[in-house]
C-alpha positions in Angstrom: 15.9 -36.3 -18.3 14.9 -38.0 -21.5 16.6 -37.3 -24.8 13.6 -35.5 -26.2 14.2 -32.6 -23.7 17.6 -31.9 -25.3 16.1 -31.5 -28.8 15.5 -28.0 -30.3 12.6 -25.8 -29.4 10.9 -26.9 -32.6 9.3 -29.5 -30.4 7.1 -26.8 -29.0 5.6 -26.2 -32.3 4.5 -29.9 -32.8 1.6 -31.6 -30.9 2.7 -34.3 -28.4 3.5 -37.6 -29.9 4.7 -40.9 -28.5 8.4 -39.8 -28.7 7.8 -36.3 -27.2 5.7 -36.1 -24.1 3.7 -33.1 -23.0 6.1 -32.4 -20.2 9.1 -32.6 -22.5 7.5 -30.1 -24.8 6.7 -27.8 -21.8 10.4 -27.9 -20.8 11.4 -27.1 -24.4 9.2 -23.9 -24.4 10.7 -22.4 -21.2 13.3 -20.1 -22.9 10.7 -18.6 -25.3 8.1 -18.3 -22.5 10.7 -16.5 -20.3 11.4 -14.1 -23.1 7.7 -13.5 -23.8 7.0 -13.0 -20.0 9.9 -10.5 -19.8 8.3 -8.5 -22.6 5.0 -8.5 -20.7 6.2 -7.7 -17.2 9.5 -5.8 -17.8 10.9 -7.2 -14.6 12.9 -10.5 -14.4 11.5 -11.7 -11.1 7.9 -11.1 -12.2 8.7 -12.8 -15.5 10.0 -15.9 -13.8 6.8 -16.0 -11.6 4.6 -15.6 -14.6 6.4 -18.5 -16.4 6.0 -20.6 -13.4 2.3 -19.8 -13.1 1.7 -20.5 -16.8 3.5 -23.8 -16.6 1.5 -24.8 -13.6 -1.7 -23.8 -15.3 -0.7 -25.8 -18.4 0.0 -28.9 -16.3 -3.3 -28.7 -14.4 -5.3 -27.9 -17.5 -3.5 -30.1 -20.0 -6.8 -31.6 -21.1 -7.8 -28.2 -22.5 -4.9 -28.2 -25.0 -6.1 -29.0 -28.5 -3.4 -31.2 -29.9 -3.9 -29.8 -33.4 -2.3 -26.4 -32.7 1.0 -25.1 -31.5 1.8 -25.7 -27.8 3.8 -22.5 -27.7 0.9 -20.5 -29.0 -1.4 -22.0 -26.4 1.1 -21.4 -23.6 1.5 -17.8 -24.7 -2.3 -17.3 -24.6 -2.4 -18.8 -21.2 0.4 -16.6 -20.0 -1.1 -13.4 -21.5 -4.4 -14.2 -19.8 -2.7 -14.8 -16.5 -0.8 -11.5 -16.9 -4.0 -9.6 -17.6 -5.7 -11.1 -14.6 -2.8 -10.0 -12.4 -2.9 -6.5 -13.8 -6.6 -6.3 -13.2 -6.3 -7.7 -9.7 -3.5 -5.2 -8.8 -5.7 -2.3 -10.2 -8.7 -3.4 -8.2 -6.5 -3.8 -5.1 -5.0 -0.4 -5.5 -8.5 1.2 -5.9 -9.7 -0.7 -2.8 -6.7 0.4 -0.8 -7.2 4.0 -1.9 -10.9 3.8 -0.8 -10.2 2.2 2.5 -6.9 4.0 3.4 -7.1 7.4 1.7 -4.1 9.6 1.6 -4.3 12.4 4.2 -4.8 15.7 2.4 -3.3 18.9 3.7 -1.3 17.3 6.4 2.2 16.7 5.1 5.0 15.7 7.3 7.2 18.6 8.2 10.4 18.4 10.2 10.1 20.1 13.6 12.2 23.1 14.2 13.8 24.3 17.5 10.9 26.7 17.9 8.4 23.9 17.5 10.2 21.8 20.0 10.3 24.7 22.5 6.6 25.5 21.9 5.6 21.8 22.5 7.7 21.7 25.7 6.0 24.8 27.0 2.7 23.4 26.0 3.3 20.2 28.0 4.2 22.3 31.0 1.1 24.5 30.8 -1.6 22.0 29.8 -1.9 20.4 33.2 -2.4 23.8 34.8 -5.6 24.3 32.8 -9.0 23.9 34.6 -11.0 20.8 34.0 -10.7 19.1 30.7 -9.4 22.1 28.9 -6.1 20.4 28.2 -7.8 17.4 26.7 -9.9 19.6 24.5 -6.9 21.5 23.2 -5.0 18.3 22.5 -8.0 16.7 20.7 -8.8 19.7 18.5 -5.5 21.5 18.2 -3.0 18.6 18.1 -5.0 15.6 16.8 -7.2 17.7 14.5 -10.5 16.3 15.7 -13.6 18.2 14.9 -15.7 19.8 17.7 -18.3 17.2 17.1 -15.8 14.3 17.4 -14.4 15.8 20.6 -17.9 16.3 22.0 -18.8 12.7 21.3 -15.6 11.4 22.8 -15.9 13.6 26.0 -19.7 13.2 26.2 -20.3 16.9 26.1 -22.2 19.2 23.8 -20.6 20.9 20.8 -21.2 24.3 22.3 -19.6 23.3 25.5 -16.5 22.1 23.6 -16.3 25.4 21.7 -16.6 27.5 24.9 -14.1 25.5 26.9 -11.7 25.5 24.1 -11.9 29.2 23.8 -11.4 29.7 27.6 -8.5 27.2 27.6 -6.7 29.0 24.8 -7.0 32.3 26.6 -5.7 30.8 29.8 -2.9 29.0 28.0 -1.9 32.2 26.2 -1.9 34.1 29.5 0.2 31.6 31.4 2.7 31.3 28.5 2.9 35.1 28.3 3.5 35.4 32.0 6.1 32.7 31.8 7.8 34.5 28.9 7.7 37.8 30.9 9.2 36.2 33.9 12.0 34.6 32.0 12.8 37.9 30.4 13.0 39.6 33.8 15.3 36.8 35.1 17.6 36.8 32.1 
């Protein structure tokens, strides 16, 4: 490393000369840029990334630097613009994610109780005993939350047929589960 890199950060305030190259001045600004990036991002790792991005941008666009002004001021402007671009990008990405992957409403996750477990076990026992595609319709509408129209499309049936078969399947399921409950009470 050259001797100019060991000089004070006042080099950052002067335009590049023959004794202080552009790269040496960039190196001298790193502590101040890191502090400024920290005030923008409020997170050390993000600040380090922002400093690195700003230095990369400065190196690739050195020709845009007007040698009359302060290098540190130019770098802070570059950094602020990068930061604002990142914030805007994150905001757009969040809105896009929300539009593409909306949060389910009204269906929170609830821990299953013993009664729920017992009910589901009984349901698994009784569903195969139902006539035709009654079990599939109950699972689609009752468990998966599909609409009658979605279920009708999936099973290639009419909506009215789905409603009718669902009603009959529910009655049959209720009857078989009640008979099972009565039999278990008699045995116990």
